[in-house]
C-alpha positions in Angstrom: -82.4 48.3 191.0 -83.8 47.4 187.6 -83.8 50.2 185.0 -87.2 51.4 183.8 -87.9 51.2 180.1 -88.3 54.6 178.5 -90.0 53.1 175.4 -93.6 54.4 175.2 -96.4 51.9 174.6 -97.6 51.5 171.0 -100.4 53.9 170.0 -103.4 52.4 168.3 -104.2 54.3 165.2 -106.8 52.1 163.5 -108.3 48.7 163.3 -105.2 46.4 163.9 -102.8 49.3 163.2 -100.4 50.8 165.8 -97.7 53.4 165.9 -94.9 51.2 167.2 -91.8 53.5 166.9 -90.4 56.6 165.3 -87.1 55.9 163.5 -84.7 58.5 162.2 -83.3 58.4 158.7 -79.6 58.8 158.5 -77.6 60.9 156.0 -77.5 58.0 153.6 -81.2 57.5 153.7 -81.1 54.4 155.8 -83.3 53.4 158.7 -82.9 50.9 161.5 -85.9 48.9 162.6 -85.8 48.5 166.4 -84.8 45.1 167.7 -88.1 44.6 169.5 -90.0 45.2 166.3 -87.8 42.9 164.3 -88.3 40.2 166.8 -92.0 40.7 167.0 -92.3 40.5 163.2 -89.8 37.6 162.9 -87.6 39.7 160.6 -84.1 38.4 160.3 -81.0 39.5 158.4 -81.4 38.6 154.7 -85.2 38.8 154.8 -86.7 41.0 152.1 -89.4 43.6 152.7 -91.8 44.8 150.0 -92.2 48.6 150.0 -95.9 49.6 149.4 -96.8 53.3 148.9 -100.0 55.3 148.8 -100.3 58.6 147.1 -102.4 61.7 147.7 -102.4 64.7 145.5 -99.4 63.3 143.5 -97.2 62.8 146.5 -96.4 59.7 148.5 -98.1 60.1 151.9 -97.7 56.5 153.2 -94.9 54.0 153.1 -95.6 50.5 154.4 -93.2 47.5 154.7 -94.5 44.0 154.2 -92.5 40.8 154.5 -91.9 39.8 150.9 -93.0 36.2 151.5 -96.3 37.2 153.0 -96.8 39.8 150.3 -96.3 37.2 147.6 -98.8 34.9 149.3 -101.3 37.7 149.6 -100.9 38.6 145.9 -101.3 34.9 144.9 -104.5 34.6 146.9 -105.9 37.8 145.7 -105.0 37.8 142.0 -104.3 34.1 141.4 -107.9 33.1 140.6 -108.3 36.2 138.4 -105.1 35.4 136.5 -106.1 31.8 136.0 -109.5 33.0 134.6 -107.8 35.4 132.2 -105.4 32.9 130.9 -108.1 30.3 130.0 
């Protein structure tokens, strides 16, 4: 008899945003991204993730991981034209 998955479905928390998993932080401050999430995001060993934070009342309230290559492309698209204009 096949085993049922105990993983809950993702919870939608906003436009395009979902709570996919809750991960523990070990005593060394490390986390493990679940295999299903790594596969879904095409994250492999050696990939780099940019850590983006948001603050509220002087404290970090939100930590987001973005694949570094995608983050670099986003920054170029967003600020590239502005930087070109400034350097003329």
